[in-house]
C-alpha positions in Angstrom: -100.9 -7.0 -156.9 -103.7 -7.6 -154.3 -103.2 -5.7 -151.1 -102.2 -7.5 -147.9 -105.7 -7.1 -146.3 -107.4 -7.9 -149.6 -106.6 -11.5 -149.4 -109.2 -12.3 -146.8 -111.7 -10.7 -149.1 -110.4 -13.0 -151.9 -110.7 -16.0 -149.5 -114.3 -15.0 -148.6 -115.3 -15.2 -152.2 -113.9 -18.7 -152.7 -115.6 -21.8 -151.5 -113.1 -24.5 -152.4 -112.9 -27.5 -150.1 -109.5 -29.0 -149.9 -108.9 -32.7 -149.3 -106.1 -33.1 -146.8 -103.4 -35.6 -147.7 -102.5 -38.5 -145.4 -99.0 -37.2 -144.8 -97.3 -40.6 -144.5 -94.2 -41.5 -146.5 -94.2 -44.9 -148.2 -90.8 -45.7 -146.7 -90.4 -44.6 -143.1 -86.7 -44.5 -143.6 -86.6 -42.5 -146.8 -85.2 -39.0 -146.6 -87.8 -36.3 -146.4 -87.5 -32.6 -147.1 -90.0 -30.1 -145.6 -90.4 -26.5 -146.6 -91.3 -23.7 -144.2 -92.7 -20.3 -145.3 -92.0 -17.4 -143.0 -90.6 -13.9 -143.1 -87.7 -11.9 -141.7 -86.5 -11.6 -138.9 -88.5 -14.6 -137.7 -86.8 -16.8 -140.4 -83.4 -16.3 -138.6 -84.8 -17.9 -135.5 -86.4 -20.8 -137.3 -83.2 -21.4 -139.3 -81.2 -21.6 -136.1 -83.4 -24.3 -134.5 -83.8 -26.1 -137.8 -80.1 -27.1 -137.8 -80.5 -28.6 -134.3 -83.7 -30.4 -135.4 -81.9 -31.9 -138.4 -79.1 -33.3 -136.1 -81.7 -34.9 -133.9 -83.7 -36.1 -137.0 -81.2 -36.8 -139.7 -83.8 -38.3 -142.0 -85.7 -34.9 -142.2 -84.2 -31.8 -143.9 -85.8 -28.4 -143.3 -85.8 -25.6 -145.9 -86.6 -22.3 -144.2 -87.8 -19.8 -146.8 -88.2 -16.1 -145.9 -91.1 -15.3 -148.3 -91.6 -11.9 -146.8 -94.5 -10.1 -145.3 -97.0 -9.2 -146.8 -96.0 -11.4 -149.8 -96.6 -14.6 -147.9 -100.3 -13.9 -147.7 -100.6 -13.8 -151.5 -98.8 -17.1 -151.8 -100.8 -18.9 -149.1 -104.2 -17.6 -150.2 -103.6 -18.3 -153.9 -102.2 -21.7 -153.0 -105.2 -22.6 -151.0 -107.5 -21.4 -153.7 -105.7 -23.8 -156.0 -106.5 -26.8 -153.8 -103.2 -26.5 -151.9 -101.0 -26.7 -154.9 -97.6 -25.2 -154.4 -97.9 -24.6 -150.7 -95.1 -25.2 -148.3 -95.4 -28.0 -145.7 -95.3 -25.5 -142.7 -96.9 -22.1 -142.9 -96.2 -19.1 -140.6 -99.7 -17.5 -140.2 -100.7 -14.3 -138.4 -103.8 -14.2 -136.1 -105.5 -11.9 -138.5 -105.4 -14.5 -141.3 -105.7 -17.8 -139.5 -109.4 -17.7 -138.8 -110.2 -16.8 -142.4 -108.1 -19.7 -143.7 -109.8 -22.1 -141.4 -113.3 -20.9 -142.3 -113.0 -20.4 -146.0 -110.7 -23.3 -146.9 -111.8 -26.4 -145.0 -109.0 -28.9 -145.2 -106.5 -26.3 -146.3 -104.7 -26.7 -143.0 -104.1 -30.1 -141.4 -106.0 -30.9 -138.2 -103.1 -31.5 -135.8 -105.2 -33.5 -133.3 -104.1 -36.6 -135.2 -100.6 -35.9 -134.0 -101.7 -35.3 -130.4 -101.6 -31.5 -130.5 -104.3 -31.2 -127.8 -101.9 -32.0 -125.1 -100.4 -28.6 -125.5 -103.7 -26.8 -124.9 -102.5 -25.2 -121.6 -98.8 -24.8 -122.6 -99.2 -21.4 -124.2 -100.3 -17.9 -123.0 -103.9 -17.8 -122.0 -106.1 -16.5 -124.8 -104.2 -18.2 -127.7 -105.7 -21.7 -127.9 -109.1 -20.5 -129.1 -107.3 -18.8 -132.0 -105.9 -22.1 -133.3 -109.1 -24.0 -132.7 -111.7 -24.4 -135.5 -115.5 -24.4 -135.2 -115.2 -28.2 -135.6 -112.9 -28.5 -132.6 -109.9 -29.1 -134.8 -106.5 -27.8 -133.9 -105.0 -26.1 -137.0 -101.8 -24.5 -135.7 -99.6 -24.2 -132.6 -98.9 -20.7 -131.2 -95.4 -19.4 -131.8 -95.4 -15.6 -131.2 -97.4 -13.7 -128.7 -97.4 -9.9 -128.3 -98.9 -8.7 -125.1 -99.8 -5.0 -125.0 -97.4 -2.5 -123.4 -96.7 1.2 -123.1 -93.3 2.6 -123.7 -92.7 6.1 -122.3 -90.0 8.7 -122.3 -88.8 8.9 -118.8 -87.0 12.2 -119.3 -90.2 13.9 -120.6 -92.2 12.4 -117.7 -89.6 13.7 -115.2 -89.5 17.1 -116.8 -93.3 17.3 -116.5 -93.2 16.1 -112.9 -95.3 13.0 -113.6 -94.9 9.7 -111.7 -95.8 6.9 -114.1 -96.4 4.6 -111.1 -99.5 6.6 -110.2 -101.1 6.2 -113.6 -103.8 3.5 -113.2 -106.2 4.3 -116.0 -106.2 5.8 -119.5 -108.0 8.8 -118.1 -105.1 9.3 -115.7 -102.7 9.2 -118.6 -104.8 11.7 -120.6 -104.6 14.1 -117.7 -100.8 13.5 -117.5 -100.7 14.0 -121.3 -102.1 17.5 -120.9 -99.3 18.3 -118.4 -96.7 16.8 -120.7 -97.9 18.9 -123.6 -97.9 22.1 -121.5 -94.4 21.5 -120.0 -92.5 19.7 -122.7 -94.4 20.4 -126.0 -94.6 16.6 -126.6 -97.8 14.9 -127.7 -99.0 11.9 -125.7 -99.7 9.4 -128.5 -99.6 9.5 -132.3 -102.2 8.1 -134.8 -102.6 8.4 -138.5 -105.9 10.3 -138.2 -107.0 10.4 -141.9 -105.8 6.8 -142.4 -103.6 8.1 -145.2 -102.0 5.1 -146.9 -103.9 2.6 -144.8 -105.8 1.9 -141.6 -104.0 2.8 -138.3 -106.1 0.9 -135.8 -103.6 -0.9 -133.6 -104.0 1.6 -130.7 -107.8 1.4 -130.9 -107.7 -2.4 -131.1 -105.5 -2.5 -128.0 -108.1 -0.5 -126.1 -110.7 -2.9 -127.2 -108.7 -6.0 -126.3 -108.0 -4.7 -122.9 -111.7 -4.9 -122.3 -112.0 -8.4 -123.8 -113.7 -7.0 -126.9 -113.1 -6.7 -130.6 -115.0 -6.2 -133.9 -116.6 -9.6 -133.4 -117.3 -11.8 -130.4 -116.5 -15.5 -130.2 -119.9 -16.4 -131.7 -119.0 -14.3 -134.8 -121.5 -11.5 -134.1 -120.6 -7.9 -134.8 -119.6 -6.0 -131.7 -118.2 -2.8 -133.2 -121.1 -0.8 -131.7 -120.8 -2.3 -128.2 -120.1 -0.3 -125.0 -116.4 -1.3 -124.9 -116.0 -0.2 -128.5 -117.6 3.2 -127.8 -115.5 3.5 -124.6 -112.3 2.9 -126.5 -113.2 5.4 -129.3 -114.2 8.0 -126.7 -110.8 7.8 -125.1 -109.2 8.6 -128.5 -111.6 11.5 -128.9 -110.7 12.8 -125.5 -107.0 12.8 -126.4 -107.8 14.4 -129.7 -110.0 17.1 -128.2 -107.3 17.8 -125.6 -104.7 18.4 -128.3 -102.4 15.6 -127.1 -103.0 13.1 -130.0 -100.5 13.8 -132.8 -101.3 13.2 -136.4 -98.7 10.8 -137.8 -99.9 10.8 -141.4 -97.4 11.8 -144.0 -94.1 10.1 -145.0 -91.6 10.2 -142.2 -93.8 12.1 -139.8 -93.9 9.5 -137.1 -90.1 9.1 -137.0 -89.7 12.9 -137.0 -91.9 13.2 -134.0 -90.0 10.5 -132.1 -86.6 11.8 -132.9 -87.7 15.4 -132.2 -88.8 14.5 -128.6 -92.5 15.1 -129.6 -94.0 11.8 -128.7 -94.0 10.8 -125.0 -95.7 7.4 -125.3 -95.7 4.5 -127.7 -98.6 2.1 -127.0 -96.8 -0.9 -128.6 -96.6 -4.6 -127.7 -93.6 -6.8 -126.8 -91.9 -6.8 -130.3 -91.0 -3.1 -129.7 -88.6 -4.1 -126.9 -86.1 -4.8 -129.7 -87.5 -2.5 -132.4 -87.2 0.8 -130.4 -83.4 0.5 -129.9 -83.0 -0.2 -133.6 -85.2 2.7 -134.6 -83.6 5.3 -132.2 -80.3 4.0 -130.8 -79.4 7.6 -129.9 -82.2 7.6 -127.3 -80.6 4.9 -125.2 -81.6 5.3 -121.5 -84.6 7.5 -122.2 -87.3 4.9 -122.7 -89.0 2.6 -120.2 -91.8 0.1 -120.4 -94.9 -0.5 -118.3 -98.2 -2.3 -118.6 -101.0 -0.3 -120.2 -103.3 1.6 -117.9 -106.7 0.1 -117.4 -109.6 1.4 -119.6 -111.8 1.7 -116.4 -110.8 1.8 -112.7 -110.0 -1.8 -111.6 -110.1 -3.1 -115.1 -107.7 -5.4 -116.8 -104.4 -4.1 -118.0 -103.3 -7.1 -120.0 -104.2 -7.7 -123.6 -102.7 -9.9 -126.4 -102.8 -7.5 -129.4 -101.5 -10.0 -132.0 -99.9 -13.4 -132.4 -98.5 -15.7 -135.0 -98.7 -19.4 -135.4 -97.2 -22.4 -137.3 -99.6 -24.6 -139.3 -99.2 -27.6 -141.5 -100.7 -27.5 -145.0 -103.5 -29.9 -145.6 -101.9 -30.6 -149.0 -98.5 -31.5 -147.5 -97.4 -35.1 -148.3 -95.2 -35.0 -145.2 -97.6 -33.8 -142.5 -96.2 -36.0 -139.8 -92.6 -34.8 -140.4 -93.9 -31.2 -140.7 -95.7 -31.4 -137.3 -92.6 -33.0 -135.8 -90.7 -29.9 -136.7 -93.4 -27.5 -135.5 -93.6 -29.4 -132.2 -89.9 -29.3 -131.7 -89.6 -25.6 -132.5 -92.6 -24.4 -130.4 -93.0 -26.7 -127.3 -89.4 -26.8 -125.9 -88.3 -23.8 -123.8 -84.7 -24.0 -124.7 -85.5 -24.3 -128.4 -88.0 -21.5 -128.7 -85.8 -19.2 -126.6 -83.0 -19.9 -129.1 -85.4 -18.8 -131.9 -86.2 -15.7 -129.8 -82.6 -14.7 -129.4 -81.9 -15.2 -133.1 -85.1 -13.9 -134.6 -86.7 -11.7 -131.9 -90.0 -13.5 -131.9 -91.5 -13.2 -128.4 -92.5 -16.8 -127.4 -96.0 -17.9 -126.7 -94.8 -20.9 -124.7 -95.2 -20.0 -121.0 -92.5 -22.3 -119.8 -90.0 -20.2 -121.8 -90.3 -17.3 -119.4 -88.2 -19.1 -116.7 -85.2 -18.2 -118.8 -83.1 -15.4 -117.2 -83.3 -13.4 -120.4 -86.9 -12.4 -119.4 -85.8 -10.9 -116.1 -82.4 -9.5 -117.1 -81.8 -5.7 -117.1 -81.5 -4.1 -120.5 -79.1 -1.2 -120.9 -81.2 0.6 -123.5 -84.1 0.9 -121.0 -81.9 2.3 -118.2 -81.3 -1.2 -116.8 -85.0 -2.0 -116.5 -85.8 -5.7 -117.2 -88.2 -4.5 -119.9 -89.2 -8.0 -121.0 -90.5 -8.8 -117.5 -93.2 -6.1 -118.0 -94.7 -8.3 -120.7 -94.3 -11.7 -119.1 -96.0 -10.2 -116.0 -98.8 -9.0 -118.1 -99.4 -12.4 -119.6 -99.5 -13.8 -116.1 -102.6 -11.7 -115.5 -104.3 -13.6 -118.3 -105.7 -12.1 -121.6 -108.9 -12.8 -123.5 -109.0 -14.4 -126.9 -109.6 -12.2 -129.9 -111.8 -13.5 -132.6 -110.7 -11.9 -135.9 -112.9 -14.0 -138.2 -112.7 -14.3 -141.9 -114.1 -10.8 -142.3 -111.5 -8.9 -140.4 -110.4 -7.0 -143.5 -113.8 -5.6 -144.0 -114.4 -4.7 -140.4 -110.9 -3.1 -140.2 -111.7 -0.7 -143.1 -115.1 0.2 -141.7 -113.7 0.8 -138.2 -110.9 2.9 -139.6 -113.4 5.1 -141.5 -115.3 5.5 -138.2 -112.1 6.5 -136.4 -111.3 9.0 -139.1 -114.8 10.6 -138.8 -114.4 10.9 -135.0 -110.9 12.4 -135.1 -111.1 14.5 -138.2 -114.7 15.7 -138.1 -115.6 15.4 -134.4 -118.3 12.8 -134.9 -120.0 11.3 -131.9 -118.3 7.9 -131.1 -121.5 6.1 -130.2 -123.5 7.2 -133.2 -120.6 6.6 -135.6 -119.8 3.1 -134.3 -123.5 2.1 -134.3 -123.6 2.9 -138.0 -120.3 1.2 -138.6 -121.5 -2.0 -136.8 -124.7 -2.1 -139.0 -122.5 -1.7 -142.1 -120.2 -4.5 -141.1 -123.2 -6.8 -140.4 -124.7 -5.9 -143.8 -121.5 -6.5 -145.7 -120.7 -9.8 -144.0 -124.1 -11.2 -143.5 -123.5 -11.4 -139.7 -125.7 -10.5 -136.8 -125.0 -7.6 -134.5 -124.6 -8.7 -130.9 -127.4 -7.9 -128.5 -126.8 -5.0 -126.1 
């Protein structure tokens, strides 16, 4: 079986151009069935709103299929490579795959402008619309899920170490606090799979990049892995490592053992973790709190969108109009998308959704803190778009190798990332960004 990240490489090797179908039923009154591919637990949210949609649109039946993640990427990629054969009408696609599908399979996804999708350009969290927009100006998805960056911390460990989280403004501040935490509690600050055993562990590094409005590529598709923001982010990781406050989470079960053993004080995770941490460690109720990440540099931005997912309509769908009608219903109405949020735990990208009291309500697990408000406040600051490109898989592997060299062998971040950037450019036939 091809690995999850391997599919973008497969997509890069294929140059099929798909012809989109018209999407109009011959009889406008004939029953139509549309199929939706997604994964759990998001499928539960979509299934809940699909029932309401069918009541409002009795001619259209919706079949929600929890294909699974990462299995869904194999099905979508192979389906697109086959000219769209066998694809569902509606496809749930992550931000790390969407640009590759748009670039490598022209026509594989329907351009939703013909259904008036542009009117929703400003309806979603800032930084998401460029993700769903192709180089041709086409709109190939609507945003569903957004995951703004956050920091979850053990309030009991911070108190024991005498640290006031409100005074932490930068990552350098948190590193200094981490030294005190380690000395007084024995807990590490953050954990990373240093040797990348079993796969790349770059979420933390990418978050530090995204807080600076940077990534492996810029919006022009140039390689930026050797840029000043990239070096600054890797230098922060090296500082943590050199200070002995960066735990190695490699090895089966190591991460959960560290968390359950009170050995990890901070989890730099996005909004999805608000629900995940209570499920992972119910016995630690009342011990965790959430805050926005510290800035990388004094006065810098604290907000970042670390990942997102979207709903697209397959270019091969014979029912594009009906498929878009469902996507529009599910993602552009606050009461509908919040129902999906309650049922499936998918943090909504629709900004109008945040007026719901659920986003300001106290959560018992977090000691009565309205933890979700941390993330809606962060989105209010505004986040920059991240351009993953169709070559994300290659850049991810090379960046991961660079991180391993820095953390395991003490390599210089600037030199290592400069070499990594040149390698990415060589393997992807892209230019490196100036400066």
